[in-house]
C-alpha positions as CSV (number, residue, x, y, z in Angstrom):
1,X,-17.5,-27.0,22.4
2,X,-17.2,-22.8,21.3
3,X,-16.0,-23.3,17.9
4,X,-13.7,-20.6,16.4
5,X,-12.7,-19.9,12.2
6,X,-9.8,-17.3,11.8
7,X,-9.3,-16.5,8.3
8,X,-5.7,-15.8,7.7
9,X,-3.0,-17.8,8.6
10,X,-0.1,-15.0,8.9
11,X,1.2,-13.7,12.4
12,X,-2.2,-12.0,12.8
13,X,-4.4,-14.7,12.3
14,X,-2.0,-17.5,14.6
15,X,-1.5,-15.2,17.2
16,X,-5.3,-15.0,17.3
17,X,-5.9,-18.8,17.3
18,X,-2.7,-19.2,19.9
19,X,-4.9,-16.9,22.3
20,X,-8.2,-18.1,22.4
21,X,-6.2,-21.2,24.2
22,X,-4.1,-19.4,26.3
23,X,-6.6,-17.4,27.2
24,X,-9.8,-20.2,27.5
25,X,-7.9,-22.3,29.6
26,X,-8.6,-19.1,32.3
27,X,-10.7,-19.5,35.1
28,X,-14.1,-20.2,33.9
29,X,-16.2,-21.4,31.2
30,X,-15.0,-22.3,28.3
31,X,-12.3,-24.4,29.5
32,X,-9.3,-24.9,27.0
33,X,-10.3,-28.3,26.0
34,X,-13.8,-27.3,24.9
35,X,-12.5,-24.5,22.4
36,X,-11.6,-25.7,19.1
37,X,-10.4,-23.0,16.5
38,X,-10.1,-23.4,12.8
39,X,-7.5,-21.1,10.8
40,X,-8.6,-21.0,7.1
41,X,-6.9,-19.1,4.2
42,X,-7.0,-18.3,0.9
43,X,-3.5,-19.6,-0.2
44,X,-2.7,-24.1,0.1
45,X,0.6,-22.6,2.6
46,X,0.6,-21.0,5.7
47,X,2.0,-18.2,7.8
48,X,0.4,-15.0,5.0
49,X,3.8,-12.2,4.9
50,X,5.4,-14.3,6.9
51,X,6.1,-16.7,3.5
52,X,5.2,-14.3,1.4
53,X,6.2,-10.3,2.5
54,X,10.0,-11.2,4.1
55,X,12.3,-11.0,1.9
56,X,14.1,-13.9,1.3
57,X,17.5,-13.0,2.7
58,X,15.9,-12.5,6.2
59,X,16.5,-15.9,7.1
60,X,16.0,-14.7,11.0
61,X,13.2,-13.1,9.9
62,X,11.6,-16.0,8.5
63,X,12.4,-18.2,11.1
64,X,9.5,-16.6,13.0
65,X,7.9,-19.8,11.0
66,X,8.9,-22.3,13.0
67,X,6.9,-20.6,16.3
68,X,3.7,-19.6,14.2
69,X,3.6,-23.6,13.3
70,X,4.0,-24.7,17.2
71,X,0.4,-23.4,17.5
72,X,-0.5,-24.5,14.0
73,X,0.0,-27.9,14.5
74,X,-1.3,-27.7,18.0
75,X,-4.6,-30.6,18.9
76,X,-7.0,-27.9,18.9
77,X,-6.4,-26.3,15.8
78,X,-7.3,-27.4,12.3
79,X,-5.8,-25.7,9.3
80,X,-7.9,-25.1,6.5
81,X,-5.8,-23.9,3.1
82,X,-7.6,-23.1,-0.7
83,X,-10.9,-21.7,1.3
84,X,-11.5,-18.1,-0.3
85,X,-14.1,-16.7,1.9
86,X,-16.0,-13.8,0.3
87,X,-18.0,-13.6,-3.1
88,X,-15.8,-16.5,-4.6
89,X,-15.7,-18.4,-2.0
90,X,-17.4,-19.3,1.6
91,X,-19.7,-16.0,2.7
92,X,-19.6,-14.8,6.1
93,X,-23.0,-15.4,7.0
94,X,-22.5,-18.5,5.7
95,X,-19.7,-19.2,8.6
96,X,-21.4,-17.3,11.0
97,X,-24.2,-20.9,10.3
98,X,-21.2,-22.8,11.3
99,X,-19.0,-21.3,13.9
100,X,-19.5,-19.7,17.4
101,X,-17.7,-16.7,15.9
102,X,-15.4,-15.4,13.3
103,X,-12.1,-13.5,13.4
104,X,-11.0,-11.9,10.3
105,X,-7.4,-11.9,9.8
106,X,-7.4,-10.8,6.2
107,X,-4.7,-7.9,6.4
108,X,-3.8,-5.1,4.4
109,X,-3.7,-6.8,0.3
110,X,-3.9,-3.7,-1.9
111,X,-0.9,-0.7,-2.3
112,X,-1.4,2.8,-2.4
113,X,-0.6,4.8,-5.5
114,X,0.6,8.0,-6.0
115,X,-1.3,9.4,-7.8
116,X,0.8,11.2,-10.5
117,X,0.7,11.5,-14.5
118,X,2.7,8.2,-16.0
119,X,2.2,6.0,-12.6
120,X,0.4,2.8,-15.3
121,X,3.4,2.8,-18.0
122,X,4.9,-0.6,-18.3
123,X,8.1,-0.6,-15.8
124,X,6.1,1.1,-12.9
125,X,4.6,-1.5,-10.6
126,X,3.9,-1.4,-6.8
127,X,7.0,-2.8,-5.0
128,X,3.7,-5.4,-3.2
129,X,4.2,-6.8,-6.7
130,X,7.8,-7.1,-7.0
131,X,7.9,-8.8,-3.5
132,X,5.5,-11.3,-4.4
133,X,7.3,-12.3,-7.7
134,X,10.4,-12.9,-5.7
135,X,8.5,-14.3,-2.7
136,X,6.8,-17.2,-5.0
137,X,3.5,-15.8,-4.6
138,X,1.1,-18.1,-6.4
139,X,-0.7,-14.9,-7.8
140,X,2.4,-13.3,-8.7
141,X,3.8,-12.7,-12.5
142,X,6.6,-12.7,-13.5
143,X,6.2,-9.6,-16.1
144,X,10.0,-8.6,-16.4
145,X,10.8,-6.8,-13.7
146,X,14.3,-6.3,-14.5
147,X,13.8,-7.2,-18.1
148,X,16.4,-4.2,-20.4
149,X,16.1,-2.3,-17.2
150,X,19.6,-0.8,-16.3
151,X,18.3,1.5,-13.2
152,X,15.9,1.3,-10.7
153,X,13.8,3.9,-8.7
154,X,12.4,2.6,-5.6
155,X,9.8,5.2,-4.2
156,X,9.6,5.3,-0.9
157,X,11.8,5.1,2.6
158,X,10.0,2.6,4.8
159,X,11.9,-1.0,5.3
160,X,9.5,-2.4,2.3
161,X,11.6,-0.2,-0.1
162,X,15.2,-0.9,1.9
163,X,14.2,-4.9,0.9
164,X,13.6,-4.1,-2.4
165,X,16.6,-1.9,-3.4
166,X,18.7,-4.8,-1.7
167,X,17.0,-7.7,-3.7
168,X,17.9,-5.4,-6.6
169,X,21.2,-4.6,-6.0
170,X,22.7,-7.9,-4.1
171,X,24.8,-10.6,-6.3
172,X,22.8,-13.5,-7.3
173,X,25.1,-16.2,-5.4
174,X,24.3,-13.9,-2.4
175,X,21.0,-15.2,-3.0
176,X,21.4,-19.4,-4.3
177,X,21.1,-20.2,-0.8
178,X,17.7,-18.5,-0.2
179,X,14.0,-19.9,-0.7
180,X,13.4,-17.6,-3.3
181,X,11.6,-19.4,-6.9
182,X,14.5,-20.3,-9.4
183,X,12.5,-18.2,-12.5
184,X,13.5,-14.9,-10.4
185,X,16.7,-15.7,-9.3
186,X,17.6,-16.7,-12.8
187,X,16.1,-13.1,-13.8
188,X,18.0,-11.6,-10.9
189,X,21.2,-13.2,-12.1
190,X,21.1,-11.8,-15.5
191,X,19.5,-8.7,-14.4
192,X,21.5,-5.2,-15.9
193,X,19.9,-3.0,-12.9
194,X,23.6,-0.9,-12.0
195,X,21.8,1.7,-10.4
196,X,19.0,2.1,-7.7
197,X,17.7,4.8,-6.7
198,X,15.5,5.1,-3.0
199,X,13.7,8.0,-2.7
200,X,12.0,9.6,0.1
201,X,10.1,13.0,-0.2
202,X,11.1,14.2,3.3
203,X,14.5,14.5,4.9
204,X,16.9,11.4,6.6
205,X,15.3,12.5,10.1
206,X,11.7,11.1,9.3
207,X,12.8,8.0,7.5
208,X,10.3,5.4,8.8
209,X,13.2,2.7,7.7
210,X,15.2,0.8,10.7
211,X,19.3,1.1,11.5
212,X,19.5,-2.7,10.8
213,X,17.9,-2.3,7.8
214,X,19.6,0.0,6.5
215,X,22.7,-1.0,7.4
216,X,22.2,-4.0,5.3
217,X,22.5,-2.2,2.6
218,X,26.3,-1.8,3.3
219,X,27.3,-5.1,3.8
220,X,26.0,-6.5,-0.1
221,X,29.5,-7.9,-2.0
222,X,29.0,-6.0,-4.4
223,X,27.6,-3.4,-3.9
224,X,28.0,0.7,-2.9
225,X,26.0,3.1,-0.7
226,X,26.4,6.9,-2.0
227,X,24.6,9.1,0.3
228,X,25.2,13.2,-1.4
229,X,25.9,15.1,1.5
230,X,24.1,18.2,0.6
231,X,21.1,16.8,1.1
232,X,21.7,15.6,4.1
233,X,22.5,19.4,4.7
234,X,18.7,19.9,3.9
235,X,17.5,18.2,7.0
236,X,17.6,20.6,10.2
237,X,17.8,18.0,12.4
238,X,21.1,16.8,11.4
239,X,23.0,19.1,12.3
240,X,21.8,18.7,16.1
241,X,20.9,15.0,15.8
242,X,21.0,14.7,19.7
243,X,17.6,15.6,19.5
244,X,15.8,13.4,18.0
245,X,14.5,10.1,19.2
246,X,16.7,7.4,18.8
247,X,15.8,5.9,15.8
248,X,16.2,8.3,13.7
249,X,19.0,9.1,15.9
250,X,21.0,6.5,14.2
251,X,20.0,6.4,11.1
252,X,21.5,9.6,10.9
253,X,24.6,8.9,12.2
254,X,24.9,6.3,10.2
255,X,23.6,8.2,6.9
256,X,26.5,11.4,8.0
257,X,29.0,8.6,8.4
258,X,28.5,7.2,4.6
259,X,27.7,10.2,3.0
260,X,31.9,11.7,4.6
261,X,33.5,7.7,3.2
262,X,35.0,8.6,0.2
263,X,33.2,6.7,-2.5
264,X,35.2,3.4,-3.7
265,X,33.4,3.1,-7.5
266,X,34.6,-0.4,-7.6
267,X,31.5,-2.7,-7.0
268,X,29.3,-3.3,-9.9
269,X,26.0,-1.7,-7.9
270,X,25.4,0.8,-6.9
271,X,22.5,1.9,-4.0
272,X,21.5,6.3,-3.7
273,X,20.0,7.1,-1.2
274,X,17.8,10.2,-1.9
275,X,15.8,12.4,-0.3
276,X,13.8,16.4,0.4
277,X,12.0,15.0,-3.5
278,X,8.9,14.3,-4.5
279,X,7.6,11.8,-7.5
280,X,5.5,14.4,-9.5
281,X,5.2,12.5,-13.4
282,X,6.6,9.0,-14.3
283,X,7.8,10.0,-17.7
284,X,6.9,8.1,-20.9
285,X,10.3,7.2,-23.3
286,X,9.1,4.6,-26.8
287,X,6.2,4.0,-24.9
288,X,7.2,3.4,-21.7
289,X,9.3,3.9,-18.5
290,X,12.1,6.4,-18.9
291,X,12.6,8.1,-15.9
292,X,11.7,10.1,-13.2
293,X,10.2,13.8,-12.5
294,X,10.2,15.1,-8.7
295,X,10.1,18.0,-7.0
296,X,12.1,18.6,-4.8
297,X,10.5,19.2,-1.2
298,X,11.6,21.4,1.6
299,X,10.4,21.2,5.7
300,X,7.7,22.7,5.8
301,X,8.7,23.6,9.8
302,X,5.0,21.8,10.6
303,X,6.8,18.2,10.3
304,X,5.9,17.9,6.3
305,X,7.0,19.3,3.3
306,X,6.4,21.7,0.9
307,X,7.8,22.0,-2.9
308,X,9.8,24.4,-4.0
309,X,9.3,24.6,-7.7
310,X,12.5,23.3,-8.5
311,X,13.1,19.2,-10.6
312,X,14.9,16.8,-11.3
313,X,14.7,13.6,-13.4
314,X,16.2,10.8,-12.7
315,X,16.8,7.7,-15.9
316,X,14.6,5.1,-14.7
317,X,13.5,1.6,-17.4
318,X,12.2,0.4,-13.6
319,X,10.3,2.5,-10.6
320,X,8.9,0.4,-7.6
321,X,6.5,2.4,-5.0
322,X,6.5,1.2,-1.4
323,X,4.5,4.3,0.4
324,X,1.9,2.1,2.5
325,X,-0.6,-0.4,1.8
326,X,-4.2,-0.8,2.4
327,X,-6.9,-2.8,3.5
328,X,-9.4,-4.5,0.7
329,X,-13.2,-4.5,1.6
330,X,-14.3,-8.0,1.7
331,X,-18.1,-8.4,0.3
332,X,-20.2,-9.6,3.3
333,X,-18.2,-7.3,6.0
334,X,-18.6,-3.6,6.7
335,X,-15.8,-1.3,4.8
336,X,-14.7,1.7,5.7
337,X,-12.8,3.4,2.7
338,X,-11.4,6.2,4.5
339,X,-9.1,4.2,6.5
340,X,-9.1,1.0,4.9
341,X,-10.0,-1.0,7.7
342,X,-13.6,-3.2,9.3
343,X,-15.0,-0.6,11.5
344,X,-14.9,-2.0,15.0
345,X,-15.6,-1.7,18.9
346,X,-12.5,-3.7,20.6
347,X,-12.3,-5.9,17.6
348,X,-16.0,-6.7,17.9
349,X,-17.2,-5.9,14.2
350,X,-19.6,-2.7,14.1
351,X,-22.6,-2.5,11.3
352,X,-24.1,0.3,11.1
353,X,-23.1,1.5,14.5
354,X,-23.9,-1.5,16.3
355,X,-22.2,-4.9,17.2
356,X,-22.4,-7.2,15.0
357,X,-22.7,-10.7,17.5
358,X,-20.3,-13.4,16.6
359,X,-17.5,-11.4,14.1
360,X,-14.2,-9.8,15.3
361,X,-11.6,-8.2,13.1
362,X,-7.0,-8.5,14.3
363,X,-4.6,-7.3,12.6
364,X,-3.9,-5.0,9.6
365,X,-7.5,-5.4,8.6
366,X,-8.5,-3.6,12.4
367,X,-5.8,-0.9,13.1
368,X,-4.3,-0.5,9.4
369,X,-0.8,-0.8,8.0
370,X,1.2,-0.1,11.1
371,X,3.4,-1.7,13.2
372,X,6.1,-4.5,12.8
373,X,5.1,-8.1,13.1
374,X,5.0,-8.1,17.6
375,X,2.3,-5.9,17.1
376,X,0.1,-8.3,16.0
377,X,0.4,-9.8,19.8
378,X,-1.8,-7.1,22.1
379,X,-3.8,-6.6,18.8
380,X,-4.6,-10.2,18.6
381,X,-5.2,-10.4,22.9
382,X,-7.9,-8.1,22.8
383,X,-10.1,-9.1,20.1
384,X,-9.6,-12.5,21.7
385,X,-10.6,-10.6,25.2
386,X,-14.1,-9.1,23.6
387,X,-15.0,-12.6,22.4
388,X,-13.9,-14.6,25.8
389,X,-16.0,-11.7,27.7
390,X,-19.1,-11.9,24.8
391,X,-18.8,-16.3,24.9
392,X,-19.2,-15.2,29.3
393,X,-22.3,-13.8,29.5
394,X,-23.9,-14.6,26.2
395,X,-23.6,-18.2,23.7
396,X,-23.0,-17.0,20.7
397,X,-24.6,-18.0,17.3
398,X,-26.3,-21.6,17.9
399,X,-24.5,-22.7,20.5
400,X,-23.4,-26.6,20.4
401,X,-22.6,-26.9,16.0
402,X,-23.8,-30.6,15.2
403,X,-22.1,-30.5,11.9
404,X,-18.0,-30.0,11.0
405,X,-18.0,-27.6,9.0
406,X,-15.1,-28.9,7.4
407,X,-18.2,-31.1,5.4
408,X,-19.9,-27.4,4.9
409,X,-17.2,-26.3,2.6
410,X,-17.2,-29.7,0.6
411,X,-21.0,-29.9,0.1
412,X,-20.2,-26.2,-1.2
413,X,-17.2,-28.1,-3.6
414,X,-14.8,-26.6,-1.6
415,X,-11.9,-28.9,-1.0
416,X,-9.8,-27.3,1.7
417,X,-5.8,-28.2,2.4
418,X,-5.7,-29.5,5.5
419,X,-1.9,-29.7,7.7
420,X,-0.7,-33.1,5.9
421,X,-1.3,-31.0,2.8
422,X,1.1,-28.3,3.8
423,X,3.4,-30.1,5.1
424,X,3.6,-32.6,1.8
425,X,3.7,-29.2,-0.4
426,X,7.2,-27.9,2.6
427,X,8.7,-32.2,1.6
428,X,7.9,-31.1,-2.9
429,X,9.9,-27.8,-2.2
430,X,12.9,-28.9,-0.1
431,X,12.9,-32.2,-3.3
432,X,12.3,-29.0,-6.1
433,X,15.6,-27.6,-4.3
434,X,18.0,-30.9,-4.3
435,X,17.2,-31.0,-7.7
436,X,18.6,-27.1,-8.7
437,X,21.4,-27.9,-6.2
438,X,20.0,-25.5,-3.5
439,X,17.7,-26.0,-0.2
440,X,14.3,-25.5,-0.4
441,X,12.8,-23.6,-3.0
442,X,9.3,-22.4,-3.5
443,X,6.7,-23.1,-5.4
444,X,5.5,-20.4,-7.0
445,X,2.2,-21.7,-9.1
446,X,-1.3,-22.6,-7.8
447,X,-1.3,-25.3,-9.6
448,X,1.9,-26.7,-8.6
449,X,1.5,-26.3,-4.7
450,X,-1.9,-28.0,-5.4
451,X,-0.3,-31.2,-6.8
452,X,1.8,-31.5,-4.2
453,X,-0.8,-31.2,-1.5
454,X,-2.5,-33.6,-3.3
455,X,0.1,-36.7,-3.1
456,X,-0.3,-36.2,1.1
457,X,-4.5,-35.5,1.0
458,X,-5.3,-38.3,-1.8
459,X,-6.8,-36.5,-4.7
């Protein structure tokens, strides 16, 4: 039997497990019935960023959990939540003793910093932290994101920035049907934020958000989108958008349409889409963030921008940076600090330039934080092809295993949450929502999640 550990239960991890089962059924060993996959996760809940990164009002994308669930519910797959891999838990070396192969699908958990003065002022946070808060990640802390804030700046022009701006501007009645934790819903319901500025350092023709996400900003019940036609005019590509790639052209067309229409001024909140502004300093007002200073930029003719020496301050008591993700080192695995990834060759982990037998990577920790959810499928396929080619050419690890890794985990004092425990968490979240007059509502803390899992696992 080939027994593989997949570390991480987000899309890349689940697609890796699925591809292992599919490809193992091809002619030649190992046969499908001889493959077992343990999907390990630090959290007691599966699905990774689909559960903790997709905005709660994106029900269609969140429904992807149903597809991931089918894989994790396969009899050849075992979910083991609450298992930390690294210095505080199980070492990569120990996993190699228990499994024939280990595939690390741990994503890119850190956010990139701006590197400007004032970035650590109270009121300045990462979009990652804000998303974790409204998504009920158990590591998240409610540090009063929207408390005493009337104006917010979102730094970035990608889909995460759009999500964050939309959640800040969406009314509580629109969010109540979602699974947003009650504390976050209450905080947003009482939020005084009336102006949300989403700011990109480059032009509208280079923005990274998708047109679908962009258009959603114009569907909110009590928020108005504001676009300055003068800023669109700074982008030469806006004069002739027909020469742009289709996604960028559609973005420009939408922005031009919004810039040309008259403002109604009746909405309670406003979303200002700003371009060609680079943050250079976050300004202190009484010991906390009071404004963000920007330098006006201009196209440099080579696809980038240059500073113009003109500056503008935007009042803000809340600033959320959304300028990209970055992988973090996992002790026991090699790590390339420059790219934020694990060195690899077609998914095979490289140690000092040489393939490390039995160790593999997939997802963002392999290729960096690029692509959409579906991009993880071909990425996982490449890694699994490498793994199965290695298995078919030579045995990995110690061959047949005489000890169930679950017993090994328990011998280290780890008490994994199995699939029945996760189903118990789901039932507890449904009960919590019913008690609040809502649909299922996420449990936001470690203690509550493990207590719910314990009901099923007799702890």
